[in-house]
C-alpha positions, -999 to +999 in steps of 0.1 A: -017+102-199-037+081-175-053+094-144-033+071-121+000+086-138-008+119-130-017+108-094+015+089-090+037+118-101+018+142-075+021+115-049+058+108-054+069+144-059+046+155-027+063+128-012+101+124-018+114+115+015+127+085+020+114+080+058+083+089+073+081+106+107+073+071+120+107+057+109+111+040+148+084+019+140+099-007+119+092-049+123+130-060+123+123-094+139+113-105+100+144-119+076+144-097+052+130-068+072+097-054+067+107-018+047+073-006+060+076+023+092+043+021+110+030-011+088+004-019+117-007+016+122+002+016+162+027+047+161+023+083+149-005+093+173-042+095+161-026+104+123+006+081+115+023+106+092+038+078+065-003+073+052-022+095+038-059+094+021-056+107-013-091+100-017-116+096+008-112+100+047-085+081+070-094+065+105-070+042+127-096+020+147-088-018+158-078-041+137-064-074+123-039-069+152-040-037+172-051-009+153-058-005+115-066+021+090-093+024+078-105+040+045-140+057+040-151+059+008-162+098-007-176+111-038-138+108-053-136+077-041-108+058-019-070+054-021-048+048+010-008+065-001+025+050+017+042+084+018+076+075+016+095+062-020+102+026-015+131+010-032+157+035-034+187+025-043+174-012-051+194-021-085+179-050-096+162-064-071+126-081-066+104-062-040+075-079-025+046-070-006+013-086+011-011-071+034-043-077+057-078-064+043-114-062+055-141-037+050-173-033+030-163-022-001-169-047-026-138-051-040-098-032-034-068-030-052-033-034-037-012-011-066+029-006-068+038+020-088+074+020-103+087+051-117+113+046-141+114+079-151+095+116-154+062+102-161+068+070-169+054+042-144+046+008-144+015-006-122+018-039-105-015-045-088-036-073-074-078-072-069-095-091-043-126-087-026-129-065+007-138-097+027-165-081+050-160-086+088-133-111+080-098-107+072-082-116+046-040-118+034-035-105+003-024-119-019-037-151-004-006-175-010+024-157-024+035-121-023+030-096-055+066-092-069+079-062-082+110-064-106+127-033-095+151-030-125+170+003-116+138+023-113+135+054-093+113+043-066+079+027-054+050+040-042+024+021-024-016+022-029-047+007-019-081+017-034-114+015-033-128+033-057-162+040-076-177+036-111-152+010-122-163-024-131-133-042-109-136-016-079-180-008-073-175+010-038-202+033-030-200+065-009-192+053+029-181+019+023-150+011+041-116-008+029-095-015+060-059-023+059-035-036+086-001-055+089+014-044+057+049-059+050+071-046+022+107-062+016+133-071-006+138-105-017+166-129-012+159-154-039+142-127-064+114-148-061+090-134-029+093-171-017+104-157+018+085-171+051+063-144+062 
């Protein structure tokens, strides 16, 4: 089994919950609504309960709008996980995700793992430069689409890892994430205005 599948199984098993401790911090103004609790890291005091650094260290400095999650790479790399499982009960829906990123890590990856059974994961991801001091929307024009296909759940991750050709972050590099938007598409094409 590939290492990220073992990690995904561990994260999904440990999280299990469908709502985080800051569940009241949801943006209900969008249609369809954003399904991420604390999508802009403004709630939950110094350490929001929905977000965890699997690798690296996590802090919450000023960001794109208000606060952001800043992941600082350590010797194991950098991986930020949204703890509640997403999409439970999604049937055959299509889910969509976008975010804003910046940071000193040369490249980042936004990854969604779809669990279809015990140890059975399908990966959907988007790679991009982290943007340095400029905030960039990822993906830039169209959201990353994930067909749910009656899966058990989805896990959202952001990564800045070392020693890989697609992500060559060094210890001390940062990845900042803000304004995460995750929704169930009414059209099935993730073409809703956000």
